[in-house]
C-alpha angles and dihedrals in degrees: 000000000000093000091047090053093050093048092049090046088055090051091050092051096046094044090050096046096043095041093052091043094053092043090054094042091050097045093046091050095047098042097041108139094351126124108244110257129161094244091054091054091051091050091046089053091063096051110114094241094051091044092051089049091051091049090052090049089052087051087049093052094046095045090046090053090052091047090052090056090053105043144026120279089229088063100038101052098051095042095049090046087084081084089075089058093048091047090053091050092047090049092051096044102037107023098036092233117173109236118191124223091251091056091049090051090051090048091051090051092053089049092052091051091048090053093049094050095043089065091062120088116256109238131189124203122203109254117237124228114299 
């Protein structure tokens, strides 16, 4: 069960990071220089990059729901928060985002917390009657 939890946690992280990255990439490319209008957002939604990003975010949500049924929330949230770090790196490398020193420090703190929690054992408790 432990390997299964770690593999699913990796899927949750990757689907979240890549889904948000593609969504941002597609929206920035489609909306570049345009005045925000409702019709433009609808057209942007149907671009292949945005649709793939949305599909990955659906995979993220479904896999996260499954993971929450398998392991403790106190394990899942800190471990999957490494996605915030990866998102910042992707934004910097591929979207040329300007990231301040304070934001990098916060990102490093998230990474440190993720490392500490990842060395604990994921446990699941049987849920009582609802």
